[in-house]
C-alpha positions as CSV (number, residue, x, y, z in Angstrom):
1,M,-4.6,-88.9,88.9
2,S,-3.8,-87.1,86.0
3,S,-7.2,-86.1,85.8
4,P,-7.7,-84.1,88.6
5,S,-4.5,-82.2,88.5
6,S,-5.6,-80.9,84.8
7,A,-8.7,-79.6,85.8
8,P,-7.5,-76.7,87.6
9,S,-5.3,-76.0,85.2
10,T,-7.9,-75.7,82.6
11,G,-9.8,-73.3,84.7
12,F,-6.7,-70.9,85.4
13,T,-6.6,-70.7,81.9
14,A,-9.5,-69.9,80.9
15,S,-10.2,-67.1,83.8
16,T,-6.7,-65.8,82.7
17,A,-7.8,-65.4,78.6
18,S,-11.4,-64.0,80.1
19,T,-9.5,-61.3,82.6
20,A,-7.5,-60.6,79.7
21,H,-10.1,-60.8,76.9
22,E,-11.9,-58.5,79.3
23,S,-9.4,-55.6,79.9
24,L,-9.1,-54.6,76.0
25,P,-11.9,-52.8,76.0
26,A,-11.0,-51.0,79.3
27,A,-7.4,-50.2,77.8
28,A,-9.0,-49.3,74.9
29,R,-11.5,-46.9,76.9
30,R,-8.0,-45.5,78.5
31,Q,-6.3,-44.7,75.8
32,A,-9.2,-43.2,74.3
33,G,-9.4,-40.8,76.9
34,G,-6.0,-40.0,77.4
35,L,-6.3,-38.9,73.4
36,A,-9.1,-36.6,73.9
37,R,-7.5,-35.2,77.1
38,A,-4.4,-34.4,75.2
39,L,-6.6,-32.7,72.3
40,V,-8.0,-29.9,75.3
41,T,-5.0,-29.7,77.4
42,P,-2.4,-27.5,75.9
43,S,1.9,-27.6,77.1
44,Y,2.2,-24.7,79.7
45,P,3.2,-22.2,80.2
46,A,3.0,-20.4,76.8
47,T,5.8,-19.6,75.6
48,P,6.6,-18.2,72.2
49,L,8.7,-21.1,69.7
50,L,12.1,-20.6,69.7
51,A,12.1,-18.5,73.0
52,R,14.9,-20.6,74.4
53,S,17.6,-19.4,71.7
54,S,20.5,-17.7,72.7
55,R,20.3,-15.2,69.4
56,P,17.7,-12.9,69.5
57,W,17.0,-12.9,65.4
58,R,16.0,-16.8,65.6
59,R,13.5,-16.0,68.9
60,K,12.0,-13.5,66.2
61,V,11.4,-16.2,62.9
62,P,8.3,-17.9,64.3
63,Y,6.8,-14.5,64.3
64,A,7.8,-13.2,60.8
65,L,6.8,-16.3,59.4
66,A,3.6,-16.4,60.7
67,M,2.9,-13.0,59.6
68,I,4.3,-14.3,56.0
69,L,2.0,-17.3,55.6
70,T,-1.2,-15.2,56.7
71,A,-0.2,-12.5,54.7
72,T,-0.2,-14.9,51.9
73,L,-2.7,-17.7,52.3
74,V,-5.6,-15.5,53.4
75,P,-6.0,-13.4,49.7
76,V,-4.6,-16.5,47.6
77,T,-7.4,-18.8,49.7
78,A,-10.1,-16.0,48.9
79,H,-9.6,-16.2,45.7
80,L,-8.9,-19.6,44.7
81,L,-12.4,-19.9,46.6
82,T,-14.0,-17.3,44.5
83,E,-12.7,-17.9,41.1
84,D,-13.0,-21.7,41.0
85,Y,-15.6,-22.5,43.5
86,G,-17.8,-20.0,42.9
87,V,-18.2,-19.5,46.3
88,S,-19.0,-15.1,47.7
89,G,-16.8,-13.2,48.3
90,G,-17.1,-12.3,51.5
91,L,-18.1,-15.5,52.5
92,A,-14.4,-16.8,50.8
93,T,-12.7,-13.9,52.4
94,L,-14.0,-15.1,56.0
95,L,-13.1,-18.7,55.3
96,G,-9.9,-17.4,54.1
97,L,-9.4,-15.3,57.5
98,A,-10.7,-18.3,59.5
99,Q,-8.0,-20.6,57.7
100,G,-5.2,-18.3,57.7
101,T,-4.9,-16.0,60.9
102,P,-4.8,-18.4,63.7
103,L,-1.4,-19.0,62.2
104,L,-0.2,-15.8,64.1
105,L,-1.6,-18.0,67.4
106,A,0.3,-21.0,66.2
107,V,3.6,-18.9,67.6
108,T,2.5,-19.3,71.2
109,R,-0.6,-21.4,71.2
110,P,-0.5,-24.3,68.4
111,L,-3.0,-26.1,69.8
112,Q,-5.8,-23.9,70.1
113,A,-4.9,-22.5,66.9
114,W,-5.2,-25.8,65.7
115,W,-9.0,-26.2,66.3
116,I,-10.0,-23.1,65.0
117,V,-8.5,-24.2,61.9
118,V,-9.5,-28.1,61.4
119,L,-13.0,-26.6,62.3
120,A,-12.3,-24.3,59.6
121,D,-11.0,-26.3,57.0
122,V,-14.1,-28.8,57.7
123,T,-16.4,-26.4,56.9
124,T,-15.1,-24.7,54.0
125,A,-15.3,-28.6,52.7
126,L,-18.9,-28.4,53.5
127,V,-19.4,-24.9,51.9
128,V,-18.1,-26.0,48.1
129,L,-19.9,-29.1,48.2
130,G,-23.0,-26.5,47.8
131,T,-21.6,-23.7,45.3
132,S,-20.1,-26.3,42.7
133,D,-19.5,-29.5,40.8
134,L,-16.1,-29.9,41.9
135,Q,-15.6,-31.6,38.7
136,H,-11.6,-31.1,38.3
137,R,-11.2,-29.4,41.6
138,V,-9.5,-30.3,44.7
139,W,-11.7,-31.3,47.8
140,P,-11.8,-31.8,50.4
141,W,-8.8,-29.8,51.2
142,Q,-7.7,-27.1,48.9
143,P,-3.9,-26.7,48.2
144,P,-3.6,-23.4,50.2
145,A,-5.5,-25.0,53.4
146,I,-2.9,-27.7,52.9
147,I,0.4,-25.4,53.2
148,G,-1.1,-23.8,56.3
149,Y,-2.1,-26.6,58.2
150,L,1.3,-28.6,57.5
151,F,2.9,-25.2,58.8
152,L,0.6,-25.2,62.1
153,L,1.3,-29.1,62.5
154,L,4.9,-28.1,62.2
155,A,4.2,-25.8,65.0
156,L,2.0,-28.2,67.1
157,A,4.9,-30.8,67.1
158,L,7.5,-28.7,68.1
159,R,5.4,-27.4,71.1
160,E,2.9,-30.6,72.3
161,P,3.8,-34.1,73.7
162,R,4.1,-37.3,71.3
163,R,0.0,-38.2,73.0
164,T,-1.1,-34.9,71.9
165,L,0.5,-35.1,68.1
166,V,-1.3,-38.9,68.1
167,A,-4.3,-37.3,68.5
168,V,-4.1,-34.7,66.3
169,W,-3.1,-37.3,63.3
170,L,-6.1,-39.5,64.2
171,V,-8.4,-36.4,64.2
172,T,-6.7,-34.9,60.2
173,G,-6.9,-38.8,59.1
174,G,-10.2,-39.4,60.9
175,A,-11.9,-35.8,59.3
176,G,-10.8,-37.1,55.7
177,L,-11.9,-40.2,56.0
178,V,-15.6,-39.3,56.9
179,L,-15.7,-36.6,54.2
180,G,-14.0,-39.3,51.7
181,M,-16.4,-41.7,52.6
182,A,-19.5,-39.2,52.8
183,F,-18.9,-37.9,49.1
184,Q,-17.0,-40.6,47.6
185,T,-17.4,-39.1,43.7
186,K,-16.3,-35.5,45.0
187,S,-13.3,-36.6,46.7
188,D,-10.0,-36.6,44.7
189,G,-7.2,-38.2,46.9
190,S,-6.4,-34.9,48.8
191,N,-7.3,-36.5,52.4
192,V,-5.2,-39.1,51.5
193,L,-2.1,-36.8,50.9
194,L,-2.9,-34.4,53.9
195,F,-2.8,-37.9,56.3
196,V,0.3,-39.0,55.3
197,L,2.1,-35.0,54.8
198,S,0.5,-34.9,58.5
199,G,2.3,-37.7,59.8
200,V,5.9,-36.5,58.5
201,V,5.8,-33.5,59.6
202,L,4.3,-34.6,63.3
203,L,6.7,-37.1,63.2
204,V,10.0,-35.1,62.1
205,G,9.0,-31.9,64.3
206,G,8.1,-33.9,67.3
207,A,11.7,-36.1,67.0
208,L,13.5,-32.6,66.6
209,R,11.7,-31.6,69.5
210,E,12.1,-34.6,71.6
211,R,15.9,-34.2,70.6
212,G,16.2,-30.6,72.0
213,D,14.5,-31.4,75.4
214,V,17.8,-34.4,75.6
215,Q,20.0,-31.8,74.8
216,R,18.9,-29.0,76.8
217,R,18.4,-31.3,79.7
218,L,22.0,-33.0,79.4
219,A,23.1,-29.5,79.3
220,E,21.5,-28.7,82.5
221,Q,23.0,-31.9,84.1
222,E,26.4,-31.5,82.8
223,T,26.0,-27.6,84.6
224,I,24.8,-29.1,88.2
225,S,27.4,-31.6,87.9
226,E,29.8,-29.1,87.0
227,A,29.1,-26.7,90.0
228,E,28.8,-30.1,92.6
229,R,32.5,-30.9,91.2
230,A,33.5,-27.0,91.6
231,H,31.9,-27.3,95.3
232,R,33.6,-30.6,96.5
233,T,36.9,-29.7,95.0
234,L,36.8,-26.7,97.3
235,L,35.6,-28.6,100.4
236,E,38.6,-30.8,100.2
237,E,41.2,-27.9,99.1
238,R,39.8,-26.6,102.4
239,A,40.1,-30.1,104.6
240,R,43.6,-30.0,103.4
241,I,44.3,-27.1,104.3
242,A,43.2,-27.7,107.6
243,R,45.2,-30.9,108.2
244,E,48.0,-29.0,106.8
245,L,47.6,-26.1,109.5
246,H,47.2,-28.9,112.6
247,D,50.6,-29.5,111.8
248,V,51.7,-25.6,112.6
249,V,48.7,-25.0,115.2
250,A,49.9,-28.1,117.4
251,H,53.7,-27.6,117.2
252,H,53.0,-23.7,119.2
253,M,49.8,-26.1,121.7
254,S,52.8,-28.3,122.1
255,V,55.5,-25.7,123.0
256,I,53.1,-24.1,125.5
257,T,52.2,-27.4,127.0
258,V,56.5,-28.4,127.5
259,Q,57.0,-24.5,128.8
260,A,53.9,-24.6,131.2
261,D,54.8,-28.5,132.4
262,S,58.2,-27.4,133.0
263,A,58.3,-23.8,134.1
264,P,58.2,-25.0,138.0
265,Y,61.3,-26.9,137.4
266,R,63.1,-24.1,135.2
267,I,62.4,-21.1,137.8
268,G,62.6,-21.6,141.3
269,G,61.0,-19.6,144.2
270,L,57.4,-19.4,142.3
271,P,54.5,-19.0,144.6
272,P,52.3,-21.9,145.2
273,E,49.6,-19.7,142.9
274,A,52.1,-19.2,140.2
275,E,52.5,-23.0,139.9
276,Q,48.7,-24.0,139.6
277,E,47.9,-21.2,137.0
278,F,51.6,-23.0,135.0
279,G,49.7,-26.5,135.5
280,T,46.0,-25.3,134.1
281,I,47.7,-23.4,131.4
282,A,49.7,-26.5,130.1
283,A,46.2,-29.3,131.0
284,T,44.2,-26.4,128.8
285,A,47.0,-27.2,126.0
286,R,46.9,-30.9,126.2
287,E,43.1,-31.0,126.3
288,S,43.0,-27.9,122.8
289,L,45.4,-30.8,121.6
290,A,43.4,-33.7,121.9
291,E,40.5,-31.5,120.5
292,M,42.3,-30.5,117.4
293,R,43.8,-34.4,116.8
294,R,40.1,-35.1,117.0
295,L,38.6,-32.3,114.5
296,L,41.8,-34.2,112.8
297,G,40.3,-37.1,112.8
298,V,37.0,-35.8,111.2
299,L,38.9,-33.8,108.6
300,R,41.0,-36.9,107.4
301,S,40.2,-39.6,105.1
302,E,40.5,-43.2,105.2
303,E,43.0,-43.4,102.7
304,T,44.9,-40.0,104.1
305,R,47.7,-41.1,106.2
306,G,49.5,-38.3,108.6
307,E,52.4,-36.1,107.6
308,R,55.5,-37.6,109.2
309,T,57.5,-34.3,107.7
310,P,57.2,-30.7,108.9
311,Q,55.4,-28.6,106.9
312,P,57.3,-26.9,103.9
313,G,57.9,-23.1,103.4
314,L,60.1,-20.8,101.6
315,R,63.1,-22.1,102.4
316,Q,62.2,-25.5,100.5
317,V,61.3,-23.0,96.8
318,P,64.3,-23.2,95.3
319,Q,63.8,-27.3,95.7
320,L,60.7,-26.9,94.1
321,V,62.4,-24.7,91.3
322,E,64.8,-27.2,90.6
323,A,61.9,-30.0,90.4
324,T,60.4,-28.0,87.9
325,V,63.6,-28.1,85.9
326,R,63.9,-31.4,85.8
327,A,60.3,-32.2,84.6
328,G,61.5,-29.8,81.0
329,I,60.6,-26.4,82.0
330,P,62.9,-24.0,82.3
331,T,62.8,-21.8,85.0
332,E,64.0,-19.2,86.8
333,L,63.7,-17.9,90.2
334,S,64.2,-14.5,91.8
335,L,64.3,-14.2,95.4
336,G,64.8,-10.4,96.9
337,D,67.4,-9.9,99.4
338,E,64.6,-8.1,101.5
339,V,63.0,-11.7,101.8
340,A,66.3,-12.9,103.8
341,G,65.6,-10.2,106.3
342,L,62.3,-10.5,107.2
343,G,63.5,-13.4,109.3
344,A,61.2,-16.1,110.5
345,L,57.7,-15.8,108.7
346,P,54.5,-17.0,110.6
347,Q,54.3,-20.8,109.4
348,A,50.6,-20.0,107.9
349,V,52.1,-17.3,105.6
350,D,55.5,-19.6,104.8
351,L,53.2,-22.5,104.0
352,S,50.8,-20.4,101.8
353,A,53.7,-19.0,100.1
354,Y,55.1,-22.3,99.0
355,R,52.1,-24.0,98.2
356,I,50.9,-20.9,96.1
357,V,54.3,-21.6,94.1
358,Q,54.2,-25.1,94.1
359,E,50.5,-25.0,92.4
360,A,51.1,-22.5,89.7
361,L,54.4,-24.8,88.3
362,A,52.3,-27.6,88.5
363,N,49.7,-25.7,86.5
364,V,52.5,-24.9,84.1
365,V,53.7,-28.4,83.9
366,R,50.0,-29.6,83.0
367,H,49.1,-27.1,80.5
368,A,52.1,-25.3,79.1
369,P,55.3,-27.9,79.2
370,G,58.4,-26.5,78.3
371,A,57.0,-22.9,78.5
372,A,59.6,-20.4,80.2
373,T,58.9,-19.7,83.7
374,R,59.9,-16.9,85.6
375,V,59.5,-16.9,89.5
376,S,59.8,-14.0,91.9
377,V,59.4,-13.9,95.7
378,S,59.6,-10.2,97.1
379,A,59.1,-8.6,100.5
380,A,57.7,-4.7,101.1
381,E,60.2,-2.8,102.4
382,D,58.5,-2.0,105.8
383,G,58.3,-5.3,105.8
384,S,54.3,-5.2,105.8
385,G,54.1,-7.9,103.1
386,L,55.0,-10.7,100.7
387,T,54.3,-10.6,97.0
388,L,54.8,-13.6,94.5
389,L,54.9,-13.2,91.2
390,I,54.8,-16.7,88.9
391,V,54.6,-15.7,84.8
392,N,54.7,-18.6,82.1
393,G,54.9,-18.0,78.4
394,P,53.5,-20.2,75.6
395,P,54.5,-23.6,75.5
396,A,57.0,-24.7,73.7
397,E,56.4,-25.7,69.9
398,G,56.8,-29.3,69.2
399,P,55.3,-32.5,71.3
400,A,55.8,-32.7,75.0
401,T,54.6,-34.8,77.4
402,P,53.3,-32.8,80.4
403,L,55.0,-34.6,83.6
404,E,53.3,-33.9,87.0
405,T,55.2,-32.3,90.1
406,S,53.8,-32.3,93.9
407,G,50.9,-30.3,93.4
408,T,47.4,-30.6,94.9
409,G,45.6,-30.9,91.8
410,H,43.3,-28.0,92.9
411,G,44.8,-25.5,91.0
412,L,43.1,-21.9,91.3
413,V,41.0,-23.2,93.6
414,G,43.8,-24.2,96.2
415,M,45.6,-20.7,95.4
416,V,42.4,-18.7,96.4
417,E,41.7,-20.4,99.7
418,R,45.4,-20.4,100.6
419,V,45.2,-16.2,100.5
420,R,41.5,-16.1,101.8
421,L,43.3,-18.0,104.9
422,V,45.7,-15.2,105.4
423,G,43.8,-12.3,104.3
424,G,45.5,-11.9,100.9
425,S,44.8,-10.9,97.7
426,L,45.5,-13.1,94.1
427,D,44.9,-11.9,90.7
428,T,45.2,-14.4,87.8
429,G,44.9,-14.2,84.2
430,P,46.0,-15.3,80.8
431,L,48.7,-12.8,78.7
432,P,48.4,-11.8,75.3
433,D,51.1,-14.1,74.3
434,G,49.5,-16.8,75.4
435,G,51.1,-17.2,78.7
436,F,49.6,-17.2,82.3
437,R,50.6,-14.9,85.2
438,V,49.9,-15.4,89.2
439,A,50.4,-12.7,90.9
440,A,49.6,-12.8,95.1
441,R,50.2,-10.5,97.8
442,L,50.5,-12.1,101.1
443,P,50.0,-9.8,104.6
444,L,52.5,-10.0,107.6
445,V,51.7,-6.9,109.7
446,D,47.9,-7.9,110.4
447,L,48.9,-11.6,111.2
448,E,51.4,-10.9,113.3
449,E,49.4,-8.5,115.5
450,T,46.5,-10.7,115.2
451,D,48.8,-13.9,116.8
452,L,50.2,-11.2,119.4
């Protein structure tokens, strides 16, 4: 019984091993193909190095460094090849230009510049073989070529992806290995030195680039999150205002319904057409109330319960100021005599005025604990508008524990929406002494004409 069961197991294991063995060359070919494609596929677009820097002088640094290196390495290389390696002046100058000038191209297209430089370096190494005995000479890579090559690799590492950097490093080591093995008596180990130094430069430069990419993506994500948070806060505040206005409008609609239903009983001798008209008005009002309740059900979240108390207004501002004083904020209230002469305010304005004062005082408690605060409510002489002014000084010295009042938690966003609701204006901003100022003007004339 054991023999038949073991045979299939052995066959399966052999097949798996054979498949794994056959996949290794294919995987190696795929990796080699990927590295080869990376060497001929530069990053796009060809933006200059440090182009995203916020400071102009930093964006100019790569150009300045490239020009300095080119102006230095080209004559030094030409002189070194002529004096130490016996290369003719014209050829030495040409080789120096081929090794140095591509550094200018490296600012925007480092991979293309690398191809020119690596071919120029290999050509230079082969040229000097036939012009001197290389006794006590640096070969295959001369010192100026090593310096320029390392700066070129740094530019490459700050621009290209990791696969390209690995391919460049392997080509650098491969070129040095081939030259060193082909002319073992000529090589002094500069090929090994460049291979090690290039690996260090590519590793450090690639790490810096990836770190910068991560930080940039995090900053972009934070910006998106902040915008989404602000948008969500705005929508929540608008929904909250809609829920509060429901209570205001529902009261008026309920009064209309009751008056229309009771009109035939309160007013005798009405013709049938008038009674029918009053009935139609009552039915329309009830239908409007039902539509409003359905809309409110969409706006109200599951956690939000219906308000069971009347919406507040300017009458409750003194109690709000007293609660703020108990929270540790020395607050003064100034209500102009003309405010009392206004009579009953439109409920939307009355509610908005209270909420603006409430949010302003809540912000003082949160952000400036202990600051002296003044609340002023005044009205225009012609009764055309209501002005609210809430000014606080800098936070009091010494430790203070911020205590919350009954604000909505949406601060300036809520104030802006309240003012926009009634067609008013809002002015907020810091004061020179470290305090803050909130000034709102709520019109009354236009709103009353609209209601009529």
